[in-house]
C-alpha positions as CSV (number, residue, x, y, z in Angstrom):
1,M,12.2,-2.7,-6.4
2,A,12.2,-4.2,-2.9
3,S,13.0,-7.9,-2.7
4,S,10.2,-10.2,-1.8
5,S,10.9,-12.7,0.9
6,G,7.7,-14.5,0.1
7,D,7.9,-15.0,-3.6
8,D,7.0,-18.7,-3.2
9,R,4.5,-18.3,-0.4
10,R,1.6,-16.7,-2.2
11,G,-0.4,-18.6,-4.8
12,K,-2.3,-15.5,-6.3
13,A,-0.9,-12.9,-8.7
14,R,0.8,-10.0,-7.0
15,Y,0.5,-6.4,-8.0
16,E,3.6,-4.3,-7.1
17,L,2.7,-1.0,-5.4
18,N,5.6,0.4,-3.4
19,V,3.2,2.9,-1.7
20,P,4.2,4.7,1.5
21,M,1.6,4.4,4.3
22,Q,1.2,4.2,8.0
23,L,0.2,1.1,10.0
24,N,-1.4,1.3,13.4
25,G,-0.2,-1.0,16.1
26,A,0.6,0.3,19.5
27,A,1.3,3.5,17.5
28,Y,1.4,4.5,13.9
29,H,4.5,3.3,12.1
30,D,5.7,4.4,8.6
31,V,5.6,1.3,6.3
32,E,5.7,0.7,2.6
33,M,3.2,-1.6,0.9
34,I,5.4,-3.6,-1.5
35,D,2.7,-5.6,-3.2
36,I,-0.8,-6.9,-2.8
37,S,-2.8,-9.9,-4.1
38,A,-6.3,-11.2,-3.7
39,T,-5.2,-13.1,-0.6
40,G,-2.6,-10.9,1.1
41,M,0.0,-8.1,1.0
42,Q,3.7,-7.6,1.8
43,L,4.7,-4.6,3.9
44,K,8.2,-3.3,4.6
45,S,8.9,-1.6,7.9
46,G,11.8,0.6,9.0
47,N,14.3,-0.1,11.6
48,H,11.7,0.0,14.4
49,D,10.6,-3.3,16.0
50,I,6.9,-3.7,15.1
51,F,6.9,-7.1,17.0
52,R,8.2,-5.6,20.3
53,G,6.1,-6.5,23.3
54,R,4.0,-9.3,22.0
55,G,6.7,-10.8,19.7
56,Y,6.3,-12.6,16.4
57,E,3.5,-15.1,16.4
58,R,3.0,-17.0,13.2
59,D,-0.7,-17.0,12.0
60,R,-1.6,-14.3,14.6
61,R,-4.7,-12.5,13.4
62,E,-4.8,-8.7,13.5
63,Q,-7.1,-5.9,12.6
64,L,-4.8,-3.7,10.6
65,K,-5.6,0.0,10.4
66,I,-3.7,1.5,7.4
67,S,-3.5,5.2,6.6
68,I,-2.7,6.1,3.0
69,V,-2.0,9.7,1.8
70,A,-3.4,10.2,-1.6
71,R,-4.6,13.1,-3.9
72,L,-8.1,13.2,-5.3
73,A,-7.5,13.1,-9.0
74,W,-11.1,12.9,-10.2
75,A,-14.7,12.3,-9.1
76,E,-17.9,11.6,-10.9
77,P,-21.5,10.8,-9.9
78,D,-22.4,7.1,-9.8
79,D,-25.7,5.7,-11.0
80,D,-26.7,4.7,-7.4
81,G,-26.3,8.3,-6.1
82,G,-22.8,7.9,-4.8
83,F,-19.5,8.9,-6.4
84,L,-16.8,7.0,-8.2
85,T,-13.4,8.6,-7.3
86,G,-9.8,8.2,-8.5
87,W,-6.9,8.7,-6.0
88,E,-3.3,9.1,-6.8
89,F,-0.6,7.7,-4.5
90,E,2.9,9.0,-3.9
91,V,4.8,6.0,-5.3
92,V,8.2,5.1,-3.9
93,G,11.0,4.0,-6.3
94,D,9.3,4.6,-9.6
95,E,12.3,6.2,-11.3
96,G,12.4,5.7,-15.0
97,E,8.7,4.6,-15.1
98,G,6.1,6.6,-16.8
99,T,6.6,10.0,-18.4
100,E,8.2,13.3,-17.3
101,E,4.8,15.0,-17.7
102,E,2.6,16.6,-15.0
103,P,3.1,14.7,-11.7
104,F,-0.7,14.4,-11.2
105,S,-2.8,13.4,-14.1
106,D,-6.5,14.2,-14.0
107,Q,-7.4,11.2,-16.2
108,K,-9.1,8.0,-15.2
């Protein structure tokens, strides 16, 4: 599990994810979403400098474009004519969690 540098900074319950994704800034960068809450999220980046150019500015507002790779596990029609779908992430660092069964479960 990745360490959280903001354990005392967020007042809402966090949900640990550890999901790989890409974040678009000047270019797409591989990142890992460590956790998320109702009011924010924690991302871990690699050794590239995502603050290069503009630098780190506390309280800067950004429109984040996040790309997540997931597998469609199931889909069913919704009452309003749309669909309800379930997507499975490739989770990082989940050794020892869950079962040794099929890697993708088609259950909701």
